[in-house]
C-alpha positions in Angstrom: 0.0 0.2 0.0 2.0 2.9 -1.4 1.5 6.4 0.2 0.5 7.7 -3.0 -1.8 5.3 -3.9 -5.7 5.5 -4.0 -5.9 2.4 -1.7 -3.8 4.3 1.1 -5.8 7.6 0.9 -8.9 5.7 1.5 -7.3 3.5 4.3 -6.1 6.9 5.7 -9.5 8.7 5.6 -10.9 5.6 7.3 -8.4 5.5 10.0 -8.8 9.4 10.7 -12.7 9.2 10.3 -12.8 6.4 13.2 -9.9 8.0 15.2 -11.6 11.3 15.7 -15.0 10.0 16.5 -14.1 6.9 18.6 -13.8 7.0 22.4 -10.5 8.4 23.6 -9.7 5.5 25.5 -10.0 3.2 22.5 -7.9 5.2 20.2 -4.5 3.5 20.9 -6.1 0.1 20.1 -7.7 1.4 17.0 -4.1 2.9 15.9 -2.5 -0.7 16.6 -5.1 -2.4 14.6 -4.5 0.1 11.7 -0.7 -0.4 12.0 -0.5 -3.8 11.5 -3.4 -4.1 8.6 -1.3 -1.5 6.8 2.1 -3.8 7.3 0.2 -6.9 6.4 -1.1 -5.5 3.2 2.6 -5.9 1.8 3.3 -9.5 3.5 1.0 -10.6 6.2 3.9 -13.1 7.6 6.2 -10.1 8.1 3.9 -9.1 11.0 5.4 -12.0 12.9 8.5 -10.4 12.8 7.4 -6.8 13.8 5.4 -8.5 16.8 8.5 -10.5 17.9 10.7 -7.4 17.8 8.0 -5.4 19.6 7.6 -8.0 22.5 11.4 -8.8 22.9 12.2 -5.1 23.4 9.2 -4.2 25.5 10.2 -7.2 27.8 13.8 -6.0 27.7 12.5 -2.4 29.1 10.4 -4.0 31.7 13.1 -6.3 32.8 15.7 -3.3 33.0 13.2 -1.3 35.6 12.9 -4.6 38.0 16.6 -6.1 38.1 19.6 -4.5 40.0 23.2 -4.5 39.1 25.2 -2.9 36.1 26.2 -6.1 35.1 22.5 -7.8 34.8 21.2 -4.8 33.0 23.9 -4.9 30.3 23.4 -8.6 29.8 19.6 -7.9 29.4 20.4 -5.1 26.5 23.0 -7.4 24.8 20.6 -10.3 24.8 17.9 -8.0 23.5 20.1 -6.5 20.7 21.3 -10.0 19.7 17.7 -11.3 19.4 16.4 -8.2 17.4 19.5 -7.9 15.3 19.6 -11.6 14.5 16.3 -11.4 12.7 17.6 -8.3 10.7 20.7 -10.3 10.0 19.0 -13.5 8.7 16.5 -11.7 6.6 18.9 -9.0 5.2 22.7 -10.1 5.4 22.9 -13.8 5.5 23.1 -14.2 1.8 25.7 -11.1 1.7 27.8 -13.1 4.1 27.6 -16.3 2.3 28.5 -14.5 -1.0 31.3 -12.7 0.2 32.7 -15.8 1.8 32.3 -17.6 -1.3 34.2 -14.7 -3.3 37.1 -14.9 -0.6 37.4 -18.6 -1.3 37.1 -18.3 -5.0 40.1 -15.7 -4.8 42.1 -18.6 -2.8 41.2 -21.2 -5.3 38.5 -23.2 -3.5 35.8 -22.2 -5.6 32.1 -21.8 -4.5 32.0 -24.3 -1.6 28.9 -22.8 0.4 25.8 -23.4 -1.4 23.6 -22.4 1.5 21.0 -19.4 0.5 18.0 -18.1 2.2 15.4 -16.8 -0.3 13.5 -14.7 2.0 11.7 -11.5 0.9 13.2 -8.6 2.8 10.5 -7.2 5.2 9.6 -3.5 4.4 10.8 -1.3 7.2 12.7 -3.8 9.2 16.0 -1.8 9.3 14.0 1.1 10.8 11.6 -0.2 13.4 14.3 -2.7 14.8 16.8 0.6 15.2 13.8 2.1 16.5 13.1 -0.3 19.1 16.5 -1.2 20.1 17.1 2.5 20.5 14.3 2.5 23.0 15.9 -0.3 25.3 19.3 1.6 25.5 17.4 4.7 26.4 15.9 2.7 29.2 19.1 1.2 30.3 20.3 5.0 30.4 17.7 6.0 32.7 14.6 6.6 30.6 11.5 5.4 32.0 10.1 2.0 30.5 6.8 1.9 29.0 4.3 -0.5 30.8 1.4 -0.2 28.6 2.1 -2.8 25.8 -0.3 -1.4 23.6 0.9 2.0 23.5 4.4 0.5 23.2 3.3 -1.5 20.1 2.0 1.4 18.4 5.2 3.3 19.1 7.2 0.7 17.3 4.5 0.1 14.3 3.3 3.2 13.8 2.3 3.2 10.2 3.3 6.5 8.6 6.9 6.2 9.5 7.0 2.3 9.6 8.0 2.0 6.0 11.0 4.4 6.2 11.2 6.5 9.2 12.0 8.9 10.4 13.7 6.7 13.2 11.8 8.0 16.1 12.9 8.1 19.9 10.5 6.6 22.7 10.7 10.0 24.7 9.2 11.8 21.6 6.6 9.7 20.6 5.2 7.6 23.6 4.2 10.9 25.7 2.3 12.0 22.3 0.5 8.7 22.1 -0.4 9.0 25.9 -1.9 12.3 25.0 -4.2 10.7 22.5 -6.2 9.3 25.3 -7.5 12.7 26.4 -6.7 15.5 23.9 -9.2 16.7 21.3 -8.1 15.8 17.9 -10.1 18.4 15.7 -7.9 21.3 14.9 -8.4 23.0 11.6 -4.9 24.7 11.4 -2.9 21.7 12.5 -5.1 19.5 9.9 -4.7 21.9 7.0 -1.0 22.3 7.7 -0.6 18.5 7.7 -2.6 18.3 4.4 -0.4 20.8 2.8 2.6 19.0 4.1 1.5 15.6 2.4 0.7 17.6 -0.9 4.5 18.9 -0.7 5.6 15.4 -0.4 3.3 13.8 -3.1 4.6 16.8 -5.3 8.1 15.7 -4.5 7.7 12.0 -5.2 5.2 11.9 -8.2 6.1 15.3 -10.1 9.9 15.1 -9.3 11.2 11.9 -8.3 9.3 9.4 -10.5 9.9 11.8 -13.4 13.6 11.8 -12.8 13.9 8.2 -12.3 12.8 7.8 -16.0 16.0 9.3 -17.0 18.1 7.7 -14.4 17.0 4.3 -14.9 17.1 4.4 -18.5 20.6 5.7 -18.4 21.9 3.5 -15.7 20.1 0.4 -17.1 21.6 0.8 -20.6 24.7 2.4 -19.9 26.8 0.8 -22.7 24.8 3.1 -25.0 25.9 6.3 -23.4 29.0 8.2 -22.7 30.4 10.4 -19.8 28.2 13.2 -20.4 25.0 11.5 -20.3 26.0 9.3 -17.4 27.2 12.2 -15.5 24.1 14.2 -16.1 22.2 10.9 -14.8 24.1 11.0 -11.6 23.5 14.6 -11.0 19.8 14.0 -11.3 20.0 10.8 -9.5 20.9 13.0 -6.5 17.8 15.1 -6.7 15.8 11.9 -7.2 16.9 10.3 -4.1 16.3 13.5 -2.1 12.9 13.9 -3.4 12.0 10.6 -2.9 13.1 10.1 0.5 12.1 13.6 1.8 8.8 13.3 -0.1 8.1 9.9 2.0 9.1 11.8 5.2 7.0 14.8 4.2 3.9 12.7 3.6 4.6 10.6 6.9 4.8 13.7 9.1 1.6 15.2 7.2 -0.4 11.9 8.0 0.9 12.0 11.6 0.3 15.6 12.1 -3.4 15.3 11.1 -3.8 12.4 13.6 -2.0 14.6 16.5 1.3 13.2 16.2 4.6 15.2 15.6 7.3 13.4 14.1 10.8 14.7 14.0 12.3 16.5 10.9 14.4 14.1 8.8 15.9 16.6 6.4 17.0 20.2 6.3 18.1 21.4 2.6 21.1 18.9 2.4 22.2 20.2 -0.8 22.6 23.8 0.7 25.5 22.2 3.1 28.8 23.9 2.6 31.0 21.1 3.9 30.4 17.2 4.4 29.6 17.6 8.3 27.0 20.0 7.5 25.5 17.6 4.7 25.4 14.9 7.4 23.7 17.3 10.0 20.8 17.9 7.3 20.6 14.4 5.6 18.7 11.6 7.4 18.9 13.2 10.6 17.2 10.4 12.6 19.7 7.8 11.4 22.7 10.2 11.8 21.5 10.9 15.3 21.0 7.1 16.0 24.3 5.9 15.3 25.9 9.0 17.3 24.0 8.3 20.2 24.0 4.3 20.2 27.2 3.7 18.3 29.6 6.3 17.9 29.6 7.3 21.5 29.7 3.9 22.9 32.8 3.2 20.9 34.2 6.0 22.9 33.4 9.2 20.6 36.0 11.5 20.8 36.9 11.0 24.5 39.9 8.4 23.6 42.2 10.7 21.5 42.5 12.0 18.2 43.2 8.7 16.4 40.3 7.0 17.9 38.0 9.6 17.2 38.7 9.3 13.5 38.5 5.5 13.6 35.1 5.7 15.2 34.0 8.0 12.6 35.0 5.8 9.9 33.7 2.6 11.6 30.0 4.3 12.2 30.0 5.3 8.5 30.9 1.8 7.2 28.2 0.4 9.3 25.7 3.0 8.2 26.7 1.9 4.7 26.0 -1.8 5.4 22.7 -0.6 7.1 21.6 0.6 3.7 22.0 -2.5 2.1 23.8 -5.8 2.0 26.2 -5.0 -0.7 30.0 -3.9 -0.8 29.1 -1.0 -3.0 27.1 0.2 0.0 30.0 -0.1 2.2 32.0 1.6 -0.1 29.6 4.7 -0.2 29.7 4.5 3.7 33.4 4.4 3.6 33.8 7.3 1.2 31.7 9.5 3.5 33.9 8.4 6.6 36.9 9.3 4.8 35.5 12.5 3.5 34.3 13.5 7.2 37.9 12.5 8.8 39.6 14.7 6.2 37.2 17.5 6.8 37.8 17.2 10.5 41.5 17.1 10.1 41.6 20.2 7.7 39.3 22.2 10.1 41.1 21.3 13.1 44.3 22.7 11.8 42.6 25.7 10.6 41.4 26.4 13.9 44.7 26.3 15.5 45.3 29.3 13.2 42.5 31.5 15.0 43.0 32.8 18.7 40.1 31.3 20.8 38.9 35.2 21.4 39.2 36.1 17.7 36.8 34.3 15.4 37.4 34.0 11.5 36.1 36.9 9.4 32.7 36.3 7.7 32.5 33.8 4.9 31.5 35.5 1.6 28.9 34.2 -0.8 31.4 33.3 -3.4 33.0 31.4 -0.8 29.9 29.6 0.3 28.8 28.9 -3.1 32.3 27.3 -4.0 32.1 25.2 -0.9 28.6 24.2 -1.6 29.5 23.1 -5.3 32.4 21.0 -4.1 30.4 19.5 -1.0 27.8 18.5 -3.5 30.2 17.2 -6.3 31.7 14.8 -3.3 28.2 13.5 -2.2 27.2 13.2 -5.8 30.3 11.0 -6.3 29.4 8.7 -3.5 25.8 8.5 -5.0 27.3 6.6 -7.7 28.1 3.3 -5.6 25.0 3.9 -3.8 22.9 3.9 -7.1 24.6 0.6 -8.7 23.4 -2.9 -7.9 26.9 -4.2 -7.6 30.7 -3.5 -7.7 30.8 -5.1 -10.9 28.1 -2.9 -12.5 29.9 0.4 -10.8 33.2 -0.4 -12.6 31.5 -1.3 -15.9 29.9 1.9 -15.8 33.3 3.8 -15.0 35.0 1.9 -17.8 32.1 3.1 -20.0 32.5 6.7 -18.7 36.2 6.5 -19.8 35.6 5.2 -23.1 33.1 7.5 -24.6 32.4 11.2 -23.9 29.2 11.2 -25.7 27.1 14.0 -26.7 25.1 16.2 -24.9 22.2 16.3 -27.3 21.9 12.6 -26.3 20.7 14.0 -22.9 17.6 15.5 -24.3 16.6 12.5 -26.5 16.2 10.4 -23.3 13.3 12.3 -22.1 10.4 13.7 -23.9 9.7 17.5 -24.2 6.9 17.2 -21.6 8.6 15.3 -19.1 11.8 17.5 -19.6 10.0 20.7 -19.1 8.0 19.5 -16.2 11.5 18.6 -14.6 12.8 22.1 -15.4 9.9 23.9 -13.7 9.7 21.5 -10.9 13.4 21.5 -9.9 13.1 25.3 -10.1 10.1 25.0 -7.3 12.2 22.8 -5.3 15.1 25.2 -5.1 12.9 28.2 -4.3 11.0 26.3 -1.8 14.3 25.2 -0.2 15.9 28.4 -0.4 13.1 30.1 1.4 13.0 27.6 4.2 16.9 28.0 4.4 16.0 32.0 4.9 13.5 31.0 7.6 10.3 31.6 5.6 7.9 28.6 5.8 6.3 28.4 2.5 3.4 26.5 3.7 2.5 29.7 6.1 2.9 31.6 3.1 0.4 29.9 1.0 -2.0 29.9 3.4 -1.8 33.7 3.7 -2.9 34.1 -0.1 -6.0 34.8 -1.4 -8.7 32.1 -1.5 -8.7 31.8 -5.4 -5.0 31.5 -5.6 -4.7 28.9 -2.7 -7.4 26.7 -4.2 -6.0 26.9 -7.8 -2.7 25.9 -6.6 -4.2 22.9 -4.6 -6.2 21.9 -7.5 -3.4 22.2 -9.9 -0.9 20.2 -8.0 -3.5 17.6 -7.1 -4.6 17.1 -10.8 -1.1 17.1 -12.0 -0.1 14.2 -9.4 -3.1 12.0 -10.5 -2.4 12.6 -13.9 1.3 11.8 -13.7 0.5 8.9 -11.2 -1.5 7.3 -14.0 1.1 7.9 -16.6 3.8 6.2 -14.4 2.1 3.1 -13.5 1.7 2.6 -17.1 5.6 2.0 -16.9 5.3 0.1 -13.7 4.9 1.1 -10.0 8.0 2.9 -8.5 8.4 2.1 -4.8 10.0 4.7 -2.3 13.8 4.0 -2.7 14.4 3.6 1.1 11.8 0.8 1.1 14.7 -1.3 0.0 16.4 -0.8 3.4 
């Protein structure tokens, strides 16, 4: 059940109507039923895994409150992590481990000696809800209050707007809001309207931009032997915007859906391509995952408390693990390692530069031209790393790189891949994306600006965007349904 499908909007309409009029004490139970129905629409058997992780982490949280002794608590956390992550390993990483071992054995001359493979369909959202649930257990170990209400906790783990692709929430942010659902009045016109506009913007990003960009990107990467450096390079640049619009579009729809139901989810993106260095980029991109790795991996590894070398090593380890989290393939590990190396390099250079300024004297204000140059360099570095993220395997990645060195190509081929209509729509859509992100970067909320306009303008805008989304969605489905990119992770 995709967010942009008719089935989802009918489902969501039913959820909201019942939620608003049902007895307040029954709201959480109703949400839990809806969460599991939503998840089972993809694969009913996957709900068993979701229930297992929920019960495992809920029980661990309760045990942590009752047992005494630091050693026993650590064993509970360790056991919970092993049980939860073992599910993730079996479904996502087992075949990757076998293939990697076979590759090593093959290089050693032993051939393919391990024939065991597991043909399981990867459950959607398993990486997201597993991390969210394990993060809750670690928070309880660190002193947060454990949740005693199993229904409320199960709603927290399975909350359907963010179940498929996040954001990866914290218990202290969501559990309190779920408790408030038992007593609060849900009807609030301004909040509902703002949530609906956020959903509309997310649909614009996904259907009008991401899916249009995918037509070009998929064509070029799927038939890269026919193209040269110019066309493939253009596709790589457009992929950077495709994955941003796709993932941020999902997040905006999820946040809008949750907001209508009275729940505020965390912001997951802050205009990442306006970043002026690699550290700034990771403060803006997939914020919930970045903060999860910081709090639950980087800091336990020692953070920056054990010397400069350990700090850089910890950063590199975290980004390699982050790459592996995204996918069971070495190209994802390389993607993470590249970001780790870039961040370590940036920290080393910035540390040396800071030594040139006395503590009482700040460097001069950075000029616009310098920010622009730094922004272009940062985007180029991030976009180069996206190359390994987009390719399906290292073999494909190296094949594309060889093709880029063999043929320069002609820019006219770029224009031939897309029709005039799609090309013009992309130009206008990307310009709108730039204006909206620039306004938000300057502290101007476009949704508030839209709500302040004349009624004729507002509804003309709403009808135009909705009509375009419906038309393009129908047109896109003729070529096959495109899932959100991060549903694979």
